C-alpha positions as CSV (number, residue, x, y, z in Angstrom):
1,Y,-4.5,5.7,-14.4
2,A,-6.9,3.6,-16.5
3,E,-4.5,0.7,-16.5
4,L,-3.8,1.1,-12.8
5,N,-7.5,1.2,-12.1
6,A,-8.2,-1.9,-14.2
7,R,-5.5,-3.9,-12.5
8,A,-6.6,-2.8,-9.1
9,N,-10.2,-3.7,-9.8
10,R,-9.2,-7.2,-11.0
11,L,-7.2,-7.8,-7.9
12,A,-10.0,-6.4,-5.7
13,H,-12.5,-8.8,-7.2
14,F,-9.9,-11.6,-6.8
15,L,-9.5,-10.7,-3.1
16,Q,-13.2,-10.7,-2.6
17,S,-13.5,-14.1,-4.1
18,R,-11.0,-15.3,-1.4
19,G,-13.2,-13.9,1.4
20,V,-11.8,-10.4,1.7
21,G,-14.3,-7.7,2.7
22,P,-14.9,-5.1,5.4
23,E,-12.5,-5.4,8.4
24,V,-10.6,-8.3,6.9
25,G,-6.9,-7.8,6.9
26,V,-4.7,-8.2,3.8
27,G,-0.9,-8.1,4.3
28,V,1.4,-6.6,1.7
29,C,5.0,-7.4,1.6
30,V,6.2,-5.8,-1.6
31,A,9.0,-3.2,-2.1
32,R,8.1,0.3,-3.4
33,S,6.9,-0.5,-6.9
34,T,4.0,-0.6,-9.3
35,W,2.9,-3.8,-7.5
36,A,2.7,-1.9,-4.2
37,G,0.4,0.7,-5.7
38,I,-1.9,-1.8,-7.3
39,A,-2.1,-3.8,-4.1
40,A,-2.9,-0.8,-1.9
41,L,-5.7,0.4,-4.2
42,A,-7.1,-3.1,-4.7
43,I,-7.4,-3.7,-0.9
44,A,-9.2,-0.4,-0.5
45,K,-11.5,-1.3,-3.4
46,S,-12.2,-4.8,-2.0
47,G,-13.2,-3.3,1.4
48,G,-10.3,-5.0,3.2
49,V,-7.8,-3.6,5.6
50,Y,-4.3,-2.8,4.2
51,V,-1.5,-4.2,6.4
52,P,2.0,-3.2,5.2
53,L,4.7,-5.8,6.1
54,D,8.3,-4.6,5.6
55,A,10.6,-7.5,4.5
56,S,13.5,-5.8,6.2
57,Y,11.9,-6.1,9.7
58,P,13.1,-8.7,12.1
59,K,11.2,-12.0,12.0
60,D,9.9,-11.5,15.6
61,R,8.4,-8.1,14.7
62,L,6.7,-9.5,11.6
63,S,5.3,-12.4,13.7
64,V,3.8,-9.9,16.2
65,M,2.3,-7.8,13.4
66,L,0.7,-11.0,11.9
67,E,-0.5,-12.0,15.3
68,V,-2.2,-8.7,15.9
69,A,-3.6,-8.0,12.4
70,K,-4.5,-11.6,11.6
71,P,-4.5,-11.0,7.8
72,K,-6.5,-13.5,5.8
73,I,-4.3,-13.1,2.8
74,I,-0.7,-11.8,2.3
75,L,0.2,-10.3,-1.1
76,A,3.9,-10.8,-1.8
77,V,6.3,-11.4,-4.6
78,S,8.4,-14.5,-5.2
79,A,11.4,-12.8,-3.3
80,T,9.4,-12.1,-0.2
81,A,6.9,-15.0,-0.1
82,P,9.3,-17.4,1.8
83,L,9.1,-15.0,4.8
84,F,5.6,-16.3,5.4
85,D,6.1,-20.0,5.2
86,G,4.0,-21.6,7.8
87,S,1.7,-18.6,8.1
88,E,-2.0,-19.2,8.6
89,A,-2.7,-16.6,5.9
90,E,-3.0,-17.5,2.2
91,V,0.1,-16.1,0.4
92,I,-0.4,-14.9,-3.1
93,C,2.6,-13.9,-5.3
94,L,1.7,-11.0,-7.5
95,D,4.5,-11.6,-10.0
96,T,3.8,-15.3,-10.5
97,D,0.1,-15.8,-9.7
98,W,-1.2,-12.8,-11.7
99,Q,-2.7,-15.0,-14.4
100,A,-5.3,-16.1,-11.9
101,V,-6.2,-12.5,-11.3
102,Q,-6.5,-11.6,-15.0
103,S,-9.8,-13.5,-15.3
104,Q,-11.6,-11.3,-12.8
105,P,-14.0,-8.4,-13.8
106,V,-12.5,-5.1,-14.7
107,A,-15.4,-3.1,-13.3
108,N,-15.2,-1.1,-10.1
109,P,-16.4,-3.0,-7.1
110,P,-19.3,-1.5,-5.1
111,N,-18.4,1.3,-2.6
112,I,-17.9,-0.1,0.9
113,G,-18.4,3.1,2.9
114,V,-16.1,5.6,4.5
115,D,-16.5,4.5,8.1
116,R,-14.8,1.1,7.5
117,S,-11.2,0.5,8.5
118,A,-8.8,1.2,5.6
119,Y,-5.4,0.3,7.0
120,I,-3.5,-0.7,10.1
121,L,0.0,0.7,10.9
122,F,2.2,-0.3,13.8
123,T,4.0,1.8,16.4
124,S,7.8,1.5,16.7
125,G,7.4,-0.8,19.6
126,T,9.4,1.2,22.1
127,T,7.4,-0.4,24.9
128,G,8.5,-3.8,23.8
129,R,5.6,-4.7,21.6
130,P,4.4,-2.8,18.5
131,K,0.7,-1.7,18.7
132,G,-1.5,-1.6,15.7
133,I,-3.4,1.6,14.9
134,L,-6.5,1.4,12.7
135,V,-7.3,4.3,10.3
136,S,-10.7,4.6,8.5
137,H,-11.3,5.5,4.9
138,K,-12.9,8.7,6.0
139,S,-9.7,9.9,7.7
140,Y,-7.4,9.6,4.7
141,R,-10.2,10.8,2.3
142,N,-10.4,14.0,4.4
143,M,-6.7,14.3,4.4
144,A,-6.5,14.1,0.6
145,V,-9.4,16.5,0.1
146,S,-8.0,19.1,2.5
147,Q,-4.6,19.1,0.7
148,Q,-6.4,19.7,-2.6
149,W,-8.4,22.5,-1.1
150,A,-5.1,24.0,0.1
151,G,-3.7,23.8,-3.5
152,L,-0.7,21.8,-2.4
153,Y,-1.1,19.0,-5.0
154,S,-2.4,18.9,-8.6
155,S,-2.4,16.7,-11.7
156,D,1.0,18.2,-12.5
157,S,2.5,17.1,-9.1
158,R,5.4,14.6,-9.2
159,V,5.6,12.9,-5.8
160,L,8.6,10.9,-4.7
161,Q,7.5,7.7,-2.9
162,F,10.3,7.9,-0.4
163,A,9.1,6.5,2.9
164,S,8.6,2.8,3.8
165,H,5.1,1.6,3.3
166,S,5.1,0.8,7.0
167,F,5.0,4.5,7.9
168,S,1.9,6.6,7.7
169,I,3.7,9.3,5.8
170,S,3.9,6.9,2.8
171,M,0.1,6.8,2.7
172,W,0.1,10.6,2.7
173,G,2.4,10.7,-0.4
174,A,0.5,8.1,-2.3
175,Y,-3.0,9.4,-1.9
176,M,-1.9,13.0,-2.3
177,A,-0.8,12.1,-5.7
178,F,-3.7,9.7,-6.5
179,A,-6.5,12.1,-5.5
180,P,-5.7,14.9,-8.1
181,G,-4.2,12.5,-10.7
182,G,-0.6,13.3,-10.1
183,T,2.4,11.1,-10.7
184,I,4.2,8.9,-8.2
185,Y,7.9,8.0,-8.5
186,S,9.0,4.9,-6.6
187,V,12.6,4.3,-5.6
188,T,14.3,1.3,-4.0
189,A,15.6,1.5,-0.4
190,E,19.1,1.8,-1.8
191,Q,18.1,4.6,-4.2
192,A,16.4,6.4,-1.4
193,L,19.7,7.0,0.5
194,P,20.3,10.7,0.8
195,D,23.2,11.2,-1.6
196,E,24.0,12.6,-5.1
197,P,22.3,9.8,-7.0
198,L,19.0,10.5,-5.3
199,Y,19.3,14.3,-5.9
200,E,20.2,13.7,-9.5
201,M,17.2,11.5,-10.0
202,M,14.9,14.0,-8.4
203,E,16.2,16.7,-10.7
204,A,15.9,14.6,-13.8
205,A,12.3,13.5,-12.9
206,Q,11.4,17.1,-11.9
207,I,10.1,15.9,-8.6
208,T,7.8,18.6,-7.0
209,H,7.0,17.0,-3.6
210,V,8.9,14.9,-1.1
211,T,7.7,14.1,2.4
212,W,10.7,13.2,4.6
């Protein structure tokens, strides 16, 4: 957690140096991975609004999401960055541009307040156009605290990061693990397919929580 916090702090300061702050969107197009966790925490610490962008989505849907959310910056990796060629947002590749982030302070940025927007998720678009739903820091803080009070998660919890980052349930899993100091296990989309390899991995890792 110390290493995760340090990396998230450096990235948060880097984002702030690029103009990110309260109500400023930051897109993230990264597969379930360590990078994804660092990016999500850094955006929260910077005061920005987390905007998950799934690389598997059709280009038209991604275009609508960008049009609605208007992120100032998109955090990607070298494999996903080309999806945003021509975008008005500044695209930063976490795997190749990290050296620039390393020079930033390691200290926690100032608290930005719980009433600010934390992230924006999009509906399935059954009406023809996906709609963005804003969620505040207060809302997911209350969710995390309530689960701890209920005793459902602890520092011994091993949470499988199963859902796509574009679904609200992924935020549930991440912060339910982060809040009490538990462990998150990320799997690729292929590894998440419900079959014997997934079940064997869960058994080997002694997974305690999965939200389907």
